[in-house]
All heavy atoms as an XYZ file, in Angstrom:
949
protein
N     -29.382    109.687     45.609
C     -30.790    109.856     46.018
C     -30.967    111.230     46.698
O     -30.057    112.018     46.917
N     -32.331    111.385     46.998
C     -32.656    112.688     47.668
C     -32.411    112.712     49.134
O     -31.936    111.756     49.744
N     -32.695    113.727     49.829
C     -32.566    113.945     51.205
C     -33.458    112.982     51.897
O     -34.694    112.822     51.489
C     -32.847    115.393     51.649
C     -32.671    115.629     53.044
C     -31.222    115.584     53.521
O     -30.277    115.680     52.772
O     -31.105    115.253     54.739
N     -32.931    112.254     52.865
C     -33.795    111.326     53.575
C     -34.893    112.091     54.328
O     -34.614    113.056     54.986
C     -32.903    110.485     54.550
N     -36.001    111.380     54.429
C     -37.072    111.966     55.278
C     -36.860    111.867     56.632
O     -36.443    110.812     57.221
C     -38.396    111.236     54.923
C     -39.625    111.655     55.542
C     -40.898    110.927     55.269
O     -40.855    110.005     54.400
O     -41.931    111.150     55.831
N     -37.042    112.900     57.483
C     -36.919    112.913     58.922
C     -38.178    113.240     59.610
O     -39.089    113.921     59.056
C     -35.834    113.847     59.281
C     -34.493    113.459     58.891
C     -33.412    114.390     59.305
N     -32.087    114.094     58.942
C     -31.250    113.419     59.588
N     -31.429    112.974     60.743
N     -29.972    113.143     59.153
N     -38.392    112.724     60.825
C     -39.587    112.994     61.650
C     -39.242    113.778     62.820
O     -38.196    113.476     63.498
C     -40.326    111.661     61.971
N     -40.009    114.830     63.230
C     -39.689    115.541     64.444
C     -40.199    114.848     65.718
O     -41.116    115.222     66.313
C     -40.367    116.947     64.151
C     -41.583    116.504     63.398
C     -41.107    115.426     62.443
N     -39.584    113.706     65.929
C     -39.980    112.765     66.997
C     -39.645    113.491     68.386
O     -38.731    114.223     68.410
C     -39.288    111.533     66.930
O     -39.369    110.939     65.638
N     -40.451    113.177     69.434
C     -40.187    113.711     70.690
C     -40.748    112.644     71.765
O     -41.633    111.696     71.238
C     -40.839    115.028     70.871
C     -42.323    114.997     70.870
C     -43.071    114.934     72.108
C     -43.011    115.029     69.648
C     -44.443    114.887     72.013
C     -44.374    115.017     69.644
C     -45.064    114.869     70.792
N     -40.488    112.688     72.952
C     -41.146    111.756     73.869
C     -40.451    111.801     75.187
O     -39.675    112.697     75.586
N     -40.689    110.770     75.963
C     -40.339    110.552     77.441
C     -39.791    109.234     77.606
O     -40.180    108.245     76.974
C     -41.663    110.697     78.326
O     -42.239    112.014     78.124
C     -41.315    110.624     79.770
N     -38.782    109.185     78.456
C     -38.145    107.996     78.889
C     -38.984    107.582     80.201
O     -38.756    108.159     81.282
C     -36.703    108.082     79.171
C     -35.862    108.484     78.010
C     -34.423    108.556     78.352
C     -35.933    107.463     76.778
N     -39.920    106.604     80.019
C     -40.718    106.234     81.184
C     -39.925    105.607     82.225
O     -39.288    104.632     81.967
C     -41.980    105.435     80.629
C     -42.819    104.891     81.770
C     -42.756    106.092     79.569
N     -39.971    106.203     83.351
C     -39.238    105.638     84.464
C     -37.864    106.259     84.720
O     -37.014    105.975     85.519
N     -37.564    107.379     83.889
C     -36.327    108.025     83.968
C     -36.560    109.580     84.269
O     -35.779    110.398     83.856
C     -35.447    107.931     82.747
N     -37.649    109.887     84.914
C     -37.996    111.355     85.197
C     -36.835    112.025     86.008
O     -36.244    111.408     86.837
C     -39.181    111.504     85.962
N     -36.477    113.129     85.522
C     -35.487    113.975     86.170
C     -33.994    113.691     85.781
O     -33.147    114.268     86.214
N     -33.765    112.651     84.902
C     -32.540    112.296     84.397
C     -32.078    112.854     83.136
O     -33.020    113.111     82.202
C     -32.375    110.722     84.353
C     -32.610    110.132     85.806
C     -32.370    108.809     86.020
N     -30.885    108.458     85.655
C     -30.532    107.173     85.661
N     -31.413    106.108     85.882
N     -29.295    106.860     85.461
N     -30.789    113.191     83.047
C     -30.275    113.821     81.825
C     -29.328    112.860     81.072
O     -28.760    112.056     81.775
C     -29.521    115.189     82.158
C     -30.381    116.142     82.814
O     -31.605    116.131     82.603
O     -29.895    117.097     83.432
N     -29.159    113.114     79.813
C     -28.262    112.172     79.045
C     -28.295    112.581     77.532
O     -28.566    113.735     77.068
N     -28.246    111.396     76.780
C     -28.220    111.536     75.278
C     -28.969    110.268     74.779
O     -28.825    109.195     75.385
C     -26.802    111.721     74.741
C     -25.981    110.497     75.006
C     -26.866    112.058     73.245
N     -29.588    110.390     73.745
C     -30.213    109.390     72.888
C     -29.799    109.492     71.516
O     -29.862    110.527     70.908
C     -31.898    109.413     73.008
C     -32.450    108.286     72.253
C     -32.354    110.805     72.517
C     -34.010    108.181     72.350
N     -29.395    108.229     71.074
C     -28.950    108.149     69.626
C     -29.689    107.017     69.098
O     -29.684    105.911     69.605
C     -27.476    107.845     69.491
O     -26.654    108.929     70.133
C     -26.946    107.641     68.035
N     -30.378    107.313     67.927
C     -31.066    106.183     67.187
C     -30.479    105.955     65.927
O     -30.013    106.792     65.153
C     -32.616    106.746     67.031
C     -33.377    106.770     68.351
C     -32.684    107.945     66.245
N     -30.310    104.641     65.650
C     -29.677    104.136     64.411
C     -30.756    103.170     63.752
O     -31.460    102.488     64.407
C     -28.473    103.292     64.778
O     -27.572    104.153     65.496
N     -30.828    103.167     62.435
C     -31.657    102.328     61.720
C     -31.498    100.929     62.033
O     -30.371    100.344     62.227
C     -31.414    102.545     60.221
C     -30.591    103.758     60.155
C     -29.865    103.934     61.526
N     -32.552    100.079     62.322
C     -32.531     98.720     62.512
C     -32.431     98.098     61.146
O     -32.484     98.676     60.055
C     -33.927     98.223     63.193
N     -32.171     96.722     61.193
C     -31.896     95.954     59.860
C     -33.094     96.147     59.025
O     -34.267     96.125     59.433
C     -31.773     94.514     60.283
C     -30.444     94.205     60.919
O     -29.558     95.008     60.834
O     -30.377     93.035     61.531
N     -32.869     96.420     57.812
C     -33.848     96.686     56.845
C     -34.354     98.125     56.684
O     -35.159     98.402     55.867
N     -33.903     99.024     57.478
C     -34.343    100.352     57.455
C     -33.074    101.197     56.924
O     -32.076    101.082     57.511
C     -34.781    100.798     58.877
C     -35.247    102.326     58.810
O     -35.355    102.873     57.819
N     -35.582    102.760     60.054
N     -33.424    102.069     56.035
C     -32.170    102.840     55.468
C     -32.403    104.303     55.947
O     -31.751    105.168     55.374
C     -32.228    102.717     53.917
C     -31.869    101.319     53.510
C     -31.731    101.229     51.970
O     -31.878    102.283     51.303
O     -31.653    100.051     51.474
N     -33.239    104.560     56.835
C     -33.506    105.916     57.364
C     -32.292    106.530     58.036
O     -31.307    105.746     58.366
N     -32.260    107.787     58.193
C     -31.064    108.503     58.830
C     -31.104    108.225     60.307
O     -32.081    108.095     60.951
C     -31.383    109.983     58.522
C     -32.867    110.059     58.449
C     -33.255    108.805     57.801
N     -29.908    108.369     60.884
C     -29.703    108.240     62.330
C     -29.934    109.627     62.899
O     -30.043    110.629     62.145
C     -28.230    107.916     62.654
O     -28.004    106.583     62.197
N     -30.024    109.577     64.237
C     -30.266    110.898     64.946
C     -29.818    110.936     66.382
O     -29.778    109.820     66.906
N     -29.451    112.009     66.867
C     -29.028    112.202     68.265
C     -29.692    113.474     68.818
O     -29.760    114.480     68.226
C     -27.444    112.463     68.289
O     -26.870    111.227     67.763
C     -26.978    112.569     69.712
N     -30.124    113.248     70.125
C     -30.684    114.429     70.848
C     -30.226    114.317     72.281
O     -29.943    113.170     72.750
C     -32.278    114.403     70.657
N     -30.365    115.356     72.994
C     -30.194    115.448     74.380
C     -31.438    114.950     75.104
O     -32.535    115.130     74.678
C     -29.888    116.918     74.928
C     -28.503    117.376     74.563
C     -28.341    118.851     75.049
C     -27.033    119.377     74.712
N     -26.851    120.723     75.235
N     -31.197    114.278     76.200
C     -32.269    113.970     77.189
C     -32.229    114.857     78.402
O     -31.161    115.080     78.911
C     -32.181    112.470     77.713
C     -33.320    112.171     78.721
C     -32.220    111.512     76.521
N     -33.311    115.634     78.606
C     -33.325    116.649     79.734
C     -34.528    116.308     80.521
O     -35.687    116.278     80.130
C     -33.393    118.093     79.172
C     -33.520    119.125     80.265
C     -32.303    118.368     78.179
N     -34.220    115.997     81.791
C     -35.285    115.570     82.821
C     -36.156    114.455     82.313
O     -37.331    114.501     82.365
C     -36.059    116.821     83.151
C     -35.165    117.815     83.996
C     -36.037    118.890     84.654
C     -35.310    119.964     85.288
N     -33.893    119.815     85.601
N     -35.570    113.516     81.563
C     -36.277    112.375     81.095
C     -37.123    112.583     79.835
O     -37.759    111.601     79.414
N     -36.915    113.731     79.207
C     -37.591    113.910     77.892
C     -36.592    114.349     76.841
O     -35.463    114.919     77.136
C     -38.546    115.073     78.067
C     -39.658    114.741     79.155
C     -40.670    115.969     79.367
O     -40.456    117.001     78.712
O     -41.603    115.644     80.042
N     -36.992    113.999     75.615
C     -36.079    114.229     74.485
C     -36.910    114.865     73.290
O     -38.153    114.605     73.184
C     -35.331    112.988     73.985
C     -36.242    111.895     73.533
C     -36.564    111.752     72.327
C     -36.739    111.045     74.529
C     -37.425    110.794     71.822
C     -37.611    110.016     74.182
C     -38.014    109.847     72.722
N     -36.260    115.492     72.361
C     -36.898    115.969     71.102
C     -35.867    116.095     70.025
O     -34.813    116.605     70.114
C     -37.480    117.343     71.366
C     -38.118    117.988     70.139
C     -39.257    118.907     70.390
O     -39.754    119.113     71.456
N     -39.912    119.269     69.329
N     -36.298    115.403     68.910
C     -35.565    115.506     67.603
C     -36.279    116.627     66.757
O     -37.433    116.854     66.856
C     -35.517    114.309     66.831
C     -34.904    113.087     67.646
C     -35.511    112.189     68.304
C     -33.483    112.995     67.329
C     -34.882    111.148     68.950
C     -32.770    112.006     67.995
C     -33.489    111.131     68.753
N     -35.434    117.256     65.902
C     -36.174    118.249     64.983
C     -35.953    117.659     63.482
O     -35.428    116.541     63.329
C     -35.536    119.649     65.180
C     -34.091    119.740     64.898
O     -33.536    118.849     64.119
O     -33.429    120.586     65.536
N     -36.492    118.460     62.643
C     -36.361    117.986     61.208
C     -34.896    117.825     60.697
O     -34.667    117.328     59.647
C     -37.096    118.854     60.268
C     -38.666    118.737     60.489
C     -39.422    119.683     59.658
C     -39.072    117.202     60.010
N     -33.883    118.417     61.391
C     -32.614    118.408     60.930
C     -31.847    117.228     61.607
O     -30.791    116.732     61.134
C     -31.740    119.752     61.280
C     -32.343    120.901     60.483
O     -32.702    120.573     59.268
O     -32.429    122.010     60.915
N     -32.247    116.912     62.832
C     -31.615    115.872     63.598
C     -32.360    114.573     63.861
O     -31.700    113.645     64.347
C     -31.179    116.452     65.018
O     -32.278    116.568     65.837
N     -33.603    114.481     63.467
C     -34.419    113.357     63.798
C     -34.286    112.237     62.900
O     -33.748    112.323     61.746
N     -34.735    111.051     63.359
C     -34.731    109.854     62.501
C     -35.843    109.995     61.496
O     -36.798    110.831     61.734
C     -34.911    108.668     63.408
C     -35.732    109.303     64.525
C     -35.234    110.860     64.686
N     -35.789    109.128     60.470
C     -37.055    109.023     59.526
C     -37.936    107.927     60.220
O     -37.606    107.358     61.105
N     -39.093    107.838     59.484
C     -40.049    106.722     59.988
C     -39.400    105.306     59.834
O     -38.603    105.129     58.864
C     -41.220    106.864     59.020
C     -41.057    108.225     58.368
C     -39.581    108.512     58.450
N     -39.877    104.534     60.716
C     -39.509    103.022     60.741
C     -38.851    102.519     61.815
O     -38.942    103.064     62.937
N     -38.191    101.297     61.773
C     -37.684    100.639     62.879
C     -36.247    101.146     63.156
O     -35.486    101.211     62.322
C     -37.597     99.092     62.598
N     -36.049    101.421     64.433
C     -34.739    101.917     64.953
C     -34.226    101.247     66.186
O     -34.999    100.620     66.851
C     -34.749    103.386     65.210
C     -34.790    104.294     63.998
C     -35.895    104.474     63.217
C     -33.597    104.793     63.506
C     -35.835    105.152     62.040
C     -33.500    105.618     62.310
C     -34.721    105.854     61.640
O     -34.641    106.526     60.486
N     -32.982    101.323     66.427
C     -32.488    100.961     67.681
C     -32.103    102.225     68.502
O     -31.233    103.002     67.942
C     -31.312     99.963     67.520
C     -30.681     99.616     68.878
C     -31.679     98.775     66.931
N     -32.599    102.323     69.668
C     -32.245    103.586     70.546
C     -31.256    103.251     71.533
O     -31.381    102.208     72.301
C     -33.502    104.108     71.211
N     -30.074    103.953     71.396
C     -29.051    103.771     72.570
C     -29.216    104.996     73.352
O     -29.020    106.149     72.985
C     -27.659    103.764     71.888
C     -26.564    103.577     72.905
C     -25.143    103.424     72.138
N     -25.202    102.249     71.252
C     -24.550    101.140     71.480
N     -23.854    101.006     72.689
N     -24.523    100.192     70.667
N     -29.425    104.750     74.619
C     -29.726    105.803     75.622
C     -28.693    105.753     76.801
O     -28.462    104.740     77.282
C     -31.134    105.649     76.219
C     -32.194    105.607     74.950
C     -31.403    106.775     77.199
C     -33.545    105.068     75.412
N     -28.050    106.899     77.013
C     -27.115    106.946     78.093
C     -27.538    108.000     78.989
O     -27.860    109.245     78.593
C     -25.676    107.266     77.633
C     -25.017    106.180     76.941
C     -23.785    106.664     76.301
N     -22.799    107.266     77.255
C     -21.811    106.560     77.790
N     -21.619    105.252     77.492
N     -20.963    107.148     78.614
N     -27.699    107.733     80.384
C     -28.122    108.651     81.341
C     -27.258    108.826     82.428
O     -26.597    107.797     82.826
C     -29.493    108.179     81.895
C     -30.722    108.195     81.023
C     -32.027    107.787     81.743
C     -30.905    109.448     80.232
N     -26.885    110.105     82.787
C     -26.089    110.395     83.917
C     -26.740    109.890     85.133
O     -27.875    109.757     85.211
C     -25.757    111.824     83.993
N     -25.994    109.501     86.226
C     -26.513    109.194     87.493
C     -27.350    110.283     87.989
O     -27.179    111.455     87.794
C     -25.272    108.914     88.425
C     -24.126    108.684     87.502
C     -24.458    109.461     86.243
N     -28.458    109.972     88.803
C     -29.245    110.992     89.429
C     -28.360    111.852     90.366
O     -27.518    111.384     91.005
C     -30.409    110.363     90.159
C     -31.619    109.893     89.460
C     -32.544    109.094     90.241
C     -32.349    111.061     88.867
N     -28.619    113.181     90.453
C     -27.934    113.944     91.351
C     -28.072    113.409     92.830
O     -29.061    113.003     93.220
C     -28.543    115.346     91.354
C     -29.257    115.406     89.991
C     -29.707    113.821     89.698
N     -26.900    113.344     93.479
C     -26.946    112.830     94.828
C     -26.633    111.301     94.925
O     -26.566    110.730     95.954
N     -26.651    110.732     93.715
C     -26.344    109.179     93.688
C     -24.872    109.058     94.046
O     -24.069    109.569     93.357
C     -26.727    108.643     92.366
O     -28.073    108.885     91.985
C     -26.531    107.127     92.268
N     -24.626    108.092     94.994
C     -23.273    107.710     95.336
C     -22.788    106.763     94.197
O     -23.438    105.713     93.928
C     -23.081    107.198     96.638
C     -23.253    108.235     97.752
C     -22.859    107.720     99.122
N     -21.513    107.142     99.082
C     -20.422    107.781     99.384
N     -20.519    109.107     99.500
N     -19.327    107.217     99.331
N     -21.583    107.067     93.634
C     -21.061    106.221     92.664
C     -20.226    105.082     93.310
O     -19.577    105.438     94.385
C     -20.168    107.008     91.624
C     -20.825    107.988     90.871
C     -19.834    108.709     90.011
C     -21.868    107.335     89.819
N     -20.142    103.905     92.789
C     -19.212    102.880     93.350
C     -17.760    103.501     93.191
O     -17.455    104.326     92.384
C     -19.358    101.618     92.436
C     -20.669    101.831     91.821
C     -20.969    103.316     91.750
N     -16.799    103.030     94.064
C     -15.468    103.494     94.217
C     -14.790    103.474     92.744
O     -14.066    104.457     92.357
C     -14.584    102.724     95.080
N     -14.997    102.364     91.937
C     -14.308    102.216     90.652
C     -14.853    103.339     89.711
O     -14.114    103.952     88.791
C     -14.609    100.940     90.112
N     -16.271    103.554     89.786
C     -16.817    104.549     88.892
C     -16.354    105.994     89.353
O     -16.136    106.786     88.459
C     -18.441    104.487     88.985
N     -16.218    106.264     90.597
C     -15.751    107.551     91.078
C     -14.351    107.745     90.583
O     -13.964    108.889     90.201
C     -15.758    107.659     92.622
N     -13.492    106.782     90.539
C     -12.079    106.871     90.134
C     -12.075    107.143     88.631
O     -11.326    107.900     88.100
C     -11.356    105.604     90.471
N     -13.070    106.457     87.899
C     -13.161    106.700     86.391
C     -13.571    108.200     86.070
O     -12.987    108.776     85.207
C     -14.186    105.726     85.775
N     -14.482    108.787     86.954
C     -14.847    110.157     86.708
C     -13.617    110.998     87.004
O     -13.438    112.043     86.245
C     -16.070    110.481     87.762
C     -16.313    111.886     87.690
C     -17.298    109.744     87.328
N     -13.000    110.773     88.077
C     -11.804    111.577     88.342
C     -10.679    111.470     87.192
O     -10.178    112.616     86.788
C     -11.165    111.160     89.683
N     -10.470    110.291     86.715
C      -9.577    110.114     85.608
C      -9.979    110.857     84.342
O      -9.274    111.433     83.680
C      -9.397    108.635     85.353
N     -11.320    110.683     84.048
C     -11.873    111.450     82.885
C     -11.738    112.954     83.061
O     -11.390    113.593     82.073
C     -13.279    110.939     82.677
N     -12.000    113.395     84.188
C     -11.801    114.830     84.379
C     -10.459    115.362     84.206
O     -10.242    116.350     83.592
C     -12.386    115.216     85.839
N      -9.467    114.591     84.777
C      -8.076    114.937     84.528
C      -7.755    114.799     83.063
O      -7.044    115.700     82.576
C      -7.190    113.933     85.332
O      -7.560    113.975     86.730
C      -5.807    114.271     85.193
N      -8.237    113.765     82.354
C      -7.779    113.541     80.870
C      -8.508    114.666     80.031
O      -7.867    115.031     78.980
C      -8.383    112.176     80.435
N      -9.564    115.199     80.360
C     -10.291    116.229     79.547
C     -10.024    117.629     79.979
O     -10.645    118.544     79.504
C     -11.783    116.029     79.495
O     -12.284    116.101     80.753
C     -12.084    114.574     78.962
N      -9.063    117.906     80.919
C      -8.869    119.234     81.545
C      -7.748    119.929     80.740
O      -7.248    120.895     81.227
C      -8.583    119.166     83.002
O      -7.374    118.430     83.141
N      -7.458    119.553     79.477
C      -6.404    120.176     78.644
C      -6.916    121.511     78.057
O      -6.176    122.077     77.182
N      -8.028    122.129     78.543
C      -8.434    123.350     78.077
C      -9.377    123.269     76.894
O     -10.158    124.280     76.576
N      -9.473    122.176     76.276
C     -10.361    121.953     75.078
C     -11.719    121.547     75.598
O     -11.901    120.708     76.374
C      -9.821    120.953     74.227
C     -10.771    120.736     72.906
C     -10.224    119.624     72.051
C     -11.041    119.316     70.863
N     -12.425    118.926     71.084
N     -12.753    122.365     75.215
C     -14.128    122.006     75.554
C     -14.504    120.766     74.847
O     -14.509    120.696     73.523
C     -15.032    123.287     75.184
C     -16.409    123.038     75.502
C     -16.713    123.030     76.944
O     -15.948    123.497     77.766
N     -17.855    122.573     77.398
N     -15.140    119.694     75.511
C     -15.535    118.521     74.759
C     -16.766    118.879     73.935
O     -17.543    119.788     74.224
C     -15.851    117.539     75.990
C     -16.097    118.425     77.111
C     -15.225    119.671     76.981
N     -16.912    118.012     72.926
C     -18.093    118.192     72.034
C     -19.265    117.926     72.817
O     -19.453    117.057     73.637
C     -18.052    117.237     70.811
C     -16.913    117.623     69.875
O     -16.583    118.771     69.829
O     -16.449    116.735     69.268
N     -20.304    118.758     72.675
C     -21.601    118.670     73.464
C     -22.445    117.488     73.061
O     -22.998    116.782     73.764
C     -22.505    119.845     73.268
C     -21.869    121.084     73.924
C     -21.764    120.967     75.400
C     -21.390    122.189     76.008
N     -19.949    122.348     76.545
N     -22.432    117.135     71.700
C     -23.150    115.993     71.167
C     -22.116    114.933     70.587
O     -21.463    115.426     69.635
C     -24.214    116.318     70.081
C     -25.210    117.155     70.689
C     -24.892    115.077     69.514
C     -26.357    117.736     69.859
N     -22.060    113.865     71.063
C     -20.970    112.881     70.554
C     -21.280    112.394     69.102
O     -22.432    112.388     68.762
C     -21.092    111.733     71.548
C     -22.526    111.744     72.052
C     -22.833    113.219     72.192
N     -20.296    112.138     68.422
C     -20.394    111.439     67.172
C     -20.462    109.959     67.315
O     -20.373    109.499     68.440
C     -19.216    111.761     66.169
O     -18.095    111.101     66.832
C     -18.922    113.225     66.059
N     -20.971    109.248     66.244
C     -20.976    107.717     66.438
C     -19.650    107.203     66.838
O     -19.657    106.241     67.793
C     -21.445    107.176     65.188
C     -21.922    105.750     65.261
C     -22.699    105.256     64.093
O     -22.908    105.986     63.071
N     -23.173    103.991     64.115
N     -18.546    107.831     66.527
C     -17.276    107.245     66.802
C     -16.936    107.449     68.277
O     -16.223    106.742     68.889
C     -16.170    107.885     65.957
N     -17.439    108.653     68.824
C     -17.095    109.039     70.176
C     -18.110    108.678     71.207
O     -17.948    109.025     72.398
C     -16.565    110.385     70.329
O     -17.743    111.223     69.953
C     -15.404    110.793     69.433
N     -19.256    108.112     70.754
C     -20.402    108.067     71.619
C     -20.066    107.223     72.908
O     -20.400    107.662     73.935
C     -21.529    107.322     70.764
C     -22.799    107.141     71.661
C     -23.654    108.312     71.687
C     -23.122    106.010     72.330
C     -24.754    108.320     72.508
C     -24.373    106.031     73.054
C     -25.070    107.115     73.210
N     -19.400    106.133     72.853
C     -19.134    105.367     74.051
C     -18.131    105.999     74.885
O     -17.905    105.553     76.062
N     -17.487    107.127     74.547
C     -16.437    107.727     75.308
C     -16.829    109.202     75.585
O     -15.939    110.068     75.558
C     -15.052    107.652     74.525
C     -14.577    106.226     74.182
C     -13.204    106.148     73.650
N     -13.168    106.856     72.368
C     -13.558    106.313     71.170
N     -14.052    105.153     71.150
N     -13.468    107.124     70.190
N     -18.043    109.446     75.632
C     -18.488    110.823     75.908
C     -17.855    111.421     77.175
O     -18.126    110.905     78.293
C     -20.073    110.762     75.982
C     -20.641    112.134     76.082
O     -19.808    113.064     76.168
O     -21.795    112.201     76.088
N     -16.970    112.429     77.001
C     -16.428    113.039     78.185
C     -17.444    113.661     79.124
O     -17.070    113.873     80.350
C     -15.430    114.022     77.595
C     -15.929    114.280     76.267
C     -16.648    113.092     75.748
N     -18.565    114.058     78.650
C     -19.553    114.662     79.536
C     -20.249    113.640     80.376
O     -20.791    113.924     81.400
C     -20.683    115.516     78.658
C     -19.986    116.654     77.884
C     -21.051    117.303     77.014
C     -19.241    117.639     78.793
N     -20.362    112.447     79.922
C     -21.019    111.326     80.772
C     -19.970    110.197     80.850
O     -20.238    109.032     80.232
C     -22.288    110.836     80.016
C     -23.405    111.870     79.871
C     -24.555    111.158     79.081
C     -23.971    112.220     81.246
N     -18.956    110.364     81.531
C     -17.883    109.308     81.659
C     -18.435    108.055     82.382
O     -17.964    106.927     82.025
C     -16.720    109.935     82.459
C     -17.367    110.996     83.307
C     -18.561    111.505     82.465
N     -19.409    108.163     83.237
C     -20.030    106.997     83.905
C     -21.427    107.180     83.725
O     -22.011    108.148     84.306
C     -19.576    106.921     85.302
C     -20.351    105.817     86.006
C     -18.138    106.751     85.457
N     -22.054    106.338     82.976
C     -23.503    106.473     82.687
C     -24.152    105.208     82.613
O     -23.593    104.194     82.380
C     -23.760    107.313     81.403
N     -25.497    105.165     82.818
C     -26.315    103.956     82.655
C     -26.698    103.916     81.158
O     -27.177    104.998     80.701
C     -27.523    104.087     83.553
C     -28.146    102.756     83.844
C     -29.385    102.951     84.781
O     -29.541    103.843     85.442
O     -30.111    101.936     84.859
N     -26.480    102.759     80.651
C     -26.803    102.739     79.139
C     -27.699    101.543     78.834
O     -27.625    100.522     79.440
C     -25.564    102.557     78.293
C     -25.707    102.367     76.808
C     -24.481    102.426     76.017
O     -23.653    103.272     76.141
O     -24.299    101.311     75.309
N     -28.694    101.795     77.951
C     -29.623    100.817     77.510
C     -29.774    100.836     76.101
O     -29.692    101.929     75.461
C     -30.959    100.896     78.196
C     -30.847    100.864     79.720
C     -32.063    100.068     80.403
N     -31.653    100.091     81.858
C     -32.560    100.496     82.751
N     -33.757    100.876     82.337
N     -32.194    100.443     83.921
N     -30.026     99.768     75.388
C     -30.300     99.739     73.898
C     -31.645     99.076     73.786
O     -31.915     97.976     74.252
C     -29.182     98.892     73.224
C     -29.602     98.746     71.752
C     -27.749     99.471     73.403
N     -32.607     99.935     73.151
C     -34.007     99.551     73.113
C     -34.493     99.760     71.691
O     -34.311    100.823     71.103
C     -34.728    100.525     74.038
C     -34.284    100.482     75.521
C     -36.302    100.260     74.000
C     -34.719    101.508     76.444
N     -35.156     98.679     71.136
C     -35.742     98.864     69.754
C     -36.975     99.773     69.838
O     -37.758     99.625     70.832
C     -36.099     97.304     69.441
C     -36.176     96.664     70.706
C     -35.383     97.360     71.703
N     -37.124    100.597     68.876
C     -38.220    101.622     68.739
C     -38.805    101.619     67.373
O     -38.083    101.090     66.476
C     -37.906    103.033     69.275
C     -36.874    103.663     68.380
C     -37.408    103.035     70.718
C     -36.636    105.025     68.524
N     -39.941    102.144     67.204
C     -40.630    102.283     65.804
C     -41.076    103.741     65.822
O     -41.834    104.187     66.623
C     -41.871    101.348     65.759
C     -42.578    101.497     64.353
S     -41.552    100.789     63.092
C     -41.434     99.066     63.391
N     -40.483    104.469     64.849
C     -40.807    105.840     64.567
C     -41.979    105.855     63.654
O     -41.930    105.231     62.561
C     -39.653    106.701     63.986
C     -39.947    108.089     63.704
C     -38.415    106.582     64.916
N     -43.081    106.580     64.006
C     -44.231    106.648     63.193
C     -44.163    107.346     61.943
O     -43.235    108.257     61.830
C     -45.321    107.172     64.126
C     -44.662    107.935     65.270
C     -43.300    107.284     65.441
N     -44.904    107.105     60.953
C     -44.833    107.830     59.654
C     -45.449    109.167     59.612
O     -45.223    109.947     58.756
C     -45.484    106.892     58.611
C     -44.738    105.676     58.320
C     -45.267    104.895     57.062
C     -44.318    103.764     56.949
N     -44.456    102.728     56.041
N     -46.365    109.466     60.573
C     -47.108    110.656     60.574
C     -47.279    111.074     61.972
O     -47.135    110.439     62.987
C     -48.291    110.653     59.812
C     -49.344    109.524     60.320
C     -50.346    109.255     59.268
O     -50.204    109.319     58.128
O     -51.475    108.824     59.776
N     -47.677    112.531     62.198
C     -47.914    113.061     63.392
C     -49.046    112.301     64.103
O     -49.938    111.832     63.448
C     -48.284    114.510     63.304
N     -49.100    112.301     65.450
C     -48.083    112.820     66.329
C     -46.910    111.828     66.361
O     -46.991    110.658     66.469
C     -48.851    112.922     67.657
C     -49.783    111.725     67.588
C     -50.170    111.711     66.190
N     -45.704    112.489     66.391
C     -44.487    111.632     66.369
C     -43.960    111.451     67.855
O     -42.869    111.618     68.115
C     -43.311    112.309     65.709
C     -43.460    112.328     64.109
C     -43.233    111.252     63.391
C     -43.938    113.306     63.287
N     -43.549    111.551     62.100
C     -44.069    112.811     61.997
C     -44.570    114.561     63.536
C     -44.444    113.530     60.863
C     -44.909    115.367     62.411
C     -44.843    114.845     61.081
N     -44.817    111.055     68.753
C     -44.619    110.931     70.098
C     -44.044    109.485     70.440
O     -44.690    108.560     70.025
C     -45.865    111.217     71.068
C     -45.508    111.196     72.543
C     -46.535    112.038     73.261
C     -46.279    111.989     74.725
N     -44.990    112.011     75.275
N     -42.937    109.361     70.990
C     -42.345    108.157     71.450
C     -42.181    108.044     72.994
O     -41.378    108.770     73.408
C     -40.972    107.966     70.803
C     -40.853    107.977     69.288
C     -39.419    108.092     68.771
C     -41.621    106.789     68.675
N     -42.911    107.159     73.524
C     -42.693    106.877     75.037
C     -41.898    105.599     75.154
O     -42.373    104.570     74.783
C     -43.914    106.936     75.795
C     -44.628    108.281     75.967
O     -43.848    109.237     75.958
O     -45.821    108.364     75.953
N     -40.631    105.752     75.504
C     -39.720    104.589     75.571
C     -39.546    104.179     77.005
O     -39.317    104.896     77.829
C     -38.302    104.998     74.945
C     -38.440    105.527     73.614
C     -37.358    103.859     75.063
C     -37.161    106.043     72.955
N     -39.882    102.843     77.307
C     -39.809    102.269     78.740
C     -38.322    102.287     79.115
O     -37.490    101.590     78.287
C     -40.434    101.005     78.652
C     -40.301    100.519     77.134
C     -40.239    101.776     76.400
N     -37.947    102.993     80.270
C     -36.546    102.848     80.724
C     -36.388    101.623     81.692
O     -35.314    101.084     81.861
C     -36.133    104.255     81.360
C     -34.804    104.190     81.881
C     -34.455    104.170     83.268
C     -33.547    104.231     81.285
N     -33.080    104.189     83.390
C     -32.527    104.239     82.184
C     -33.223    104.264     79.865
C     -31.220    104.142     81.862
C     -31.816    104.313     79.507
C     -30.826    104.228     80.539
N     -37.479    101.341     82.515
C     -37.244    100.350     83.487
C     -37.960     99.035     83.082
O     -38.794     99.081     82.260
C     -37.890    100.830     84.809
C     -37.237    102.067     85.355
C     -37.699    102.412     86.682
O     -38.676    102.133     87.148
N     -36.851    103.181     87.362
């Protein structure tokens, strides 16, 4: 088949202002569109024509780092320390995780994660406001 159609979707995570992380969208059942991954910067994200999903139903997996100054529980703080030790072998971790490494992202060893169904529109504006809270 031909190259899958992609949409330059962008938007805001409503209720996550100021938070950084990553959003990965995968086709929902019945949708054969391409997956996409983008950074979340201060609660906003943007896909381009090379990285964005196509139109249709998707499942968005969103991982956000704790807000700066947020105190982590002791177990989470230990996990961060262990991850820092494990990844300090001199190799720079990949900035955008693959589907295989998504759950083990060394840049976000402890993150809040939500899985939210979304619908990518077929035409402009490709604005997606996704509720975080």
